[in-house]
N, C-alpha and C positions, 0 to 999 in steps of 0.2 A: 504494500500500500504506500508506494512512494509519493502519490499525489493526494493522499487524504488530508494531510496537514496543510497542503497548499490550497485545496478547495475549502476546507473548514479549519482555519488556523486554531480555533479555540475548542476543537473537538477533544473530549476526554477519552484518551486512548488507554488509560490505566487499566480499566476493567476488561479490556480486550487485548491485553499484552500477549497472551498466548496464541491468539488467532492471527494477528497482523504479520508476524514473520513468515508464517506458512502461506498466507495470501500473497505476500510480496514474492516469495519463492516461485509461485505459480503465475506471476506477472498479472495479477488481478487488480484492476483499478477501481476507483470509486464508481465510475459509470457501470462497471460490471456488476457491482453489488446492487445497483438500482435497476438494472435491466434483466439480469440473468435470474433464473429460478434458484432459490437456495438449495434445492435438491441437486441440481446440476453442479453447483459450486461444491457441495459436499462430496459428490462423486469424484471430483477432480482433486480435492484437497484432503479427503478423508477426515474432515473435522466434524464435530458434533452438529447435527442438524439444528437442534434447538438454539445453540449459541450463534450459529450463522443467521438464523431468522431474527434473533434479538439484535445482532449487529446491523443487519440490513434495515430493520425498523428504526433503530437509533440514528443511523446515518440519514434516513429519509426525513425524520422529524427535525434533525439538526439543520438540514437544508431548508425545510419549510420555515423554521425560525429565522434563519439567516436571510431569507427572501421576504420575510414579513407577511406570510400567508397563514398565520395562526388565528384560530378563533378565540372567543372570549375565555373559554375554559382551558386554553393552552393546547387544544388539539388542532389538527389541520382543518382549515376551513373547507367547507363543501364547495366543489367546483360550480354547483348550480346556484350558489347564493346570489350571483349577479353583481356583486360589489366589486368595483374596480379598485385596484391597488392605488392608482394615482389618476386624477382627472386631467383633462386638457388644461384647465386653469392652473393646476399645481405644477404641471410640467412646464408651462410657459413661464411661470414665476421662477422656476429653477434654471431656465435657460440663460446662459451668460456667454458673451462673446467679447473678444478684444478687437478694437477697431484698427484699421490701417490708417486712420486719420484722413481718409478721403471717402466721400459719400458714394461715388461711382464704384470704386473698388469694393467697398463694403456691400453694396447692393448685389454685385456679381457673386460675392462670397456668402450670400445669405445672411448678412449682418456682421460678418467678421470671422475671426478665428474662434471656434467654439471651445469652451472649457469642458473637460472630461473626455476628450478625444485626442488621438495622435494624428497630426496633420503634417504632411510632407510638402516642402517647397523645392522643386527640382528645376534645373536649367543649366545651360552651359556657362562657362566662365564669362563674367561680365554682363550677365542677363539681369542682375539686380537682386539676387537672393540675399546677399548680406544687407542691402538697404532695407528690404522687407523685415528682416530679423531685427535690425537696430530700431526700426520704427515700432515694432511690437514690444521691444524691451522698455521703451518709454511709454507707450500707450497703455500697457497693463497697469501702470501706476495711477492712471487717471480714474476718477470715480465713475460709476455707471452713468450713462450707457456706453461711454467710450472705452472703459477699461474695467478692471476688477478692484482697483484700489489696493493692490497687493504688490510686493516686490517681485523681481525676476531673477532667475538663475541661468547663467550662460556657461555651457560646457563646450570648449573648443578642442578640436582634434587637429587643427592646422595652425592658422594665424591667431595671434592673441586678439582680445577684444579691442576695437578701435574706439577708445575713449575720446579722441579728438573729434571724430565724426559725430559721436553722440552729443558732445558739447555744442557742436555746430548746429545740429538739429534742434537742440533745446533753445538756442538763441534765435533761431530763424522761424520756427513754426509758431503761428499765432495762438493756436489752441493750447500748446504746451506753456506758453508764456502767460496766458490769461487765466490761469487757475487762481481762484481767490480763496483766501482762508475762510473757514477752518480746514478746507480740503488741502492735504499736503501737495506741494508742487513736485512734479517728477524731477528726479536728480540721479546722479551717478552713484550716490550712496546706497540707493535701493536696488542696485544691480550687482549680484554676486557672480564672480567669474572664476573659472578654474580651467586647467588644461589637462588633457589625457594623451600622453605621447604614444601609448600602445593600447592594445585591446585588453590586456590584463588590468591595467590601471583604470580603464574605462569601466570594466565590470565591477571592480572594487568600489569605485566612486558611486555608481548607480545603485549598488546593493546596500552599502552601509552608510556612506556620507550624505547622499542626496535625501533619503527619508528623514534623517536627523535635521538637516537644514530646512526642509519643507515644514516640519512641525515647529521648529524653533522660530522661523521668520515668517510663517504663513505665506509661502511662495505661491504665486498665481500663474507663473509662466516658466516652463522649463524648455530651454533651447539647446539642441545638440547640433553643432556645426563643425564638420559634417559627419553624417552617419557612415559614409563609405570609406573614409580615409584609412581608418585603422583596419578595416576588413581587407582592403586592398593590400596594405602592407603586410598583413599577417598570412593571407591565404593565396594571393595571386602572384606573388613574386618568387615563390619557391618552385624550382624546376624539379622534374622527376619523371618517372614512367607514367604511362596512361593509367595504370591501376592506382598509383599514388595520387594522381590528379583527381581521380574519381572519389577516393576516400577524403581528399582535401576538400572537395566541394561538398561532400556529405557533412563534414565537420563544420563547414561554414554555414550550411543551411540550419544545422542544429543551433549554432550560436545566434543566427538571425532570429529564429523563432524564440529563443530565450530572451533576446533583447526586446523584441516586440512585446512579449508578455510582461517584462519589467516595466516598460513605458506605459502600457495600457493599465496595469495595476496602479501605478502612481497617478495617472490621470483620473481614474475612477475613484480611488480611495480618498484623494485630497481635492477633487473637483478643480483641477488645474488644467491649463492648456499645455500640451506637449507639441512642440514644433521642431521638426528636424529638417535640415538642409541636405540635399542629395545631389550628387554629380550625375552627369550623363556621359554616355559613350556613343561613338559612331556605330550605326547599324549597317552591317555589310551583308550582302547576299540576299537570298530568297525572299525579299519582301514582295508584296503583291502590287506595289505601286508601279514599279518599273515595267513589268509585263503589260499592265493596262495601258500605260502611256505609249510604250513601244508599239503595241498592237494598234492603238488609235492612229499613231503616226503612219504606220504601214497601210492601214485601211484607207487613209485619206490620200496618200501619195500614189498607191498602186491600185488599179482596178482588179476585181476578183477574177481568178482564173476559173473558167468553166470547162476546160478540157478534161475529159475523163481520166487521162493519165496523170494529170496534176492532182486531181482529187484522190486518186489511188495512192499517190506518193505522199499525200498529206500536205502539199504546198497550198497555202491559202485557206486551209481548213482549220477551224477552231475546235473540232471535236476532240475529246480526250482519247488518247491512244491506249491500246492494251499493254499490259506489262511485257508481253513478248515483243511487241514492236519497239517499246522503249529499250528493252535489253538489246535488241538487234542493232538499234541505232547507236547505243552506247559502245558496242564492240567495233564500230567502224571508225576509221581515223577521222578526227574532227567532230565526232558526235553525230554525223549524218549518215543515212543509209545510202545504198547505191541509187544513183539517179536513173530514172526511167526515161528514155528518149521520147520526146514529144512528137512521135510519128505514128502512123497507123501500124498496129501490131501485125506481125507475120503469122503464118499458120502455126508456127511453133509456140507463139505467145498467146494464141487464142484461148487456150485453156487456163493460162496463168492470169490473164487480165480479163475478167468477165465483162461483157458488154451488155447494156440494157437499153431498150427503146425508150424507157422513162427518162426524161431529162434530169440531170443531177441538180439537187437543190443548191441555191446560192448560200454561201457561208454567212453566218450571222454577223450583224454589224458590230456587235459588242464583243468584248473579250470573254473567254470562259470564266465562270465563277471560280474563285480559288477555293480549295478545300476548307470548309468551315471550321474544322477541328484543328487545323494547323496553328501553331503559335504565331507564325508570320501574319496570319489573317486576324487573329483575335487580339494581338497586342496593341492594335490601333485604338482599342476601346479603353485601355488602362495605362498606356505609356504616355499619351499626349501627343505622339507624333505618328503620322501616317494615316490619319482619318480622312484626309482630303486627297483624293487621287490626282487632282489637278495641281497640287502644290509641288513645285520642282525643287524645294529646299532639301538639304541633306537630312536624312532621318536620324533621329537620336533615340536612345533607350536609357531610361534611368538606371543607375547602377544597382547592383545587388539582385537584379532579376525578379522573377515571378514570386519567389519565396518571400522577399521583403514586401512586395506589393500586397500580399495577403495580410500583412501585419499592421498596416496603417488604415485609418478610417477615411482620410481624404488626401487627395493629391492635387497640388496646384503647380502647373507648369508655366515657366517663364521663357519667352522667346526673345531673340534679338535678331534684327536684320540690318544690314548696312544701308545707309542713305547717302547717295553720291551727289556731288555738286561739281560745278566747273572749277578748275584749278585757277587760282588767282595769280596774276603776274605782278611781280614787284619790280618797279622801274629802277629803284635804287636799293642796293644791298650794301650793308656795312661790312667792311673787312675786319679781320682780327686786329690789324694795326690802327684802325680808326679811319683810314682813308676811304673815300667814296669810290665805287667801281664804275663811275660813268666816264672816266677818262679814256684817252686813246690808247688802249692796250689790246693786243691781239687776243690774249686769254680772256679778257673781259668781253670782247666781241663774240668769241665763241660761246661764252656763257649766255650772252644775250640771245644768240641764235637757238641755244638749247631751250631757253625760256620761251621763245616764240614757238618752237616746235611743240612744247608741252602746253601751250595756251589752248584752252577749250577742252582739254582731255578730262574725263571724269576722274574725280578724286574723292576719297572718303570724307564725307562732310560730318556725319554724326551717326549715331545708332538709334534705331527705333525699337521699342520694347513693348511686349504684350504680356498680359496675364490671362490664364485660362484655367477654368475648373475642369479637371479631368474626371474625377468622381468624388462624391461627398454625400454623406447621409442627410445633410441639412440644406443642401443647395443643389439646384439642377445643374447638370453638366453643360458646358458651353457647346455651341454649335461647331460642326467640323471646320477645320481650317482656322484662319485668323478672323473670319467674319464674325464669329461669336465671341472672340477674345476682346479684352479691354486694353487699349493702348495706354501706356503710362510713360512718364518720364521721371528721371531722378533729378531733384532740385536740391537747393541748400537746406530746405525744410524736410526733405524725405522723399517719398514717392507721391506722385500726383497724376491722376488720370488726364488724358488728353481729350479735349472736347471734340466730338465728331462734327464735321462740316455739314 
């Protein structure tokens, strides 16, 4: 019973001390005690049936008491009583969020970052993840409805906390400056920060130090920046055989599930918001976006081939091939089968290439549907990239894979795209020695010619950024592509949504 005390931390195990070691030896969990018949458990463990029934009943009553479904006499309430544990009004009163200090961004997030859940903010470098986190560290100190009126705890696995940027946001944002007494004004003193250089220290801090700090200081926001750094250093940089790599990934998955359980328990027990930053990696190979775009391009540029020999060879056809055809094509050099000449078949080919008087059907205009159960098809719905087939931007995938995606309640994806403008020409440039370069000098003339040749060429002007809700229990997901995303910019005061034209 390795999970009994985790499910019920205050369960009295003393009177069942003789049963628990045997149950643990047979790998029986708490859910097994609730779902399996005591007779079946007794056959497997050879324990007294009466003691097993008593243990199962005690565990069930303890779970009812922990969930608050007990009647007035201390017994389990009848399911047909019709009484709700909580009403809609009580749930709405308990709902608390942390604002991004921008009304448009909060509206897209369903009010802000919710307390009691684990929220991930993912995006490539420079997309604005740190700016969002710094804004939340200050906003949580505000009284409701903008914050929780509680301090924040920041755990860094990479760069230290940027106190200079926090001071800049405190001085520039009007909402942070306009807090009137008796409400405390947000400050750097209410942000506790620590660093975890490796996975072992991270686990120690989250297991022992973080719960103590939360209870002592009434922490309202826990930030982990970033969640992938220590896992990459621990599991992805070790070289070895294929078997060692598989066991390495298995150990990583176990640690990810354990970390997710720790963060969820902290969020629910102390009603605080847990926000983690995650990195992204380039997605290579078998996505469904490239075949769709390439097929569309081919269908627009080339007319369909109606010759029967071309249909037999699979050219211009979008029907799925049999495994035998795929295997035969794979054995040929270059991945293609033997080409059949586009001529009338001779008598020796009459039996090989069947002819029919019925005209061949035209190939469908669209691309074949990708297999629905493949990860390449399904990850567009939970990664944040690839949901728009017309988007030609490079596909990304949040780090730590599908295992980590199942451990979080909400995922917010940040995007950035370059915005280009014309290159400006400077008529006068200052040399290192202080002299002007407009004199009669051959080198200077050559430099001017280079400037003229570069005049009008596109140059990186700035970056445009968007925020998108990939999935969340409290807010609807954004529309595919960037049409449903909210464009924002990073200012002196933090993050601010860009008004649409």
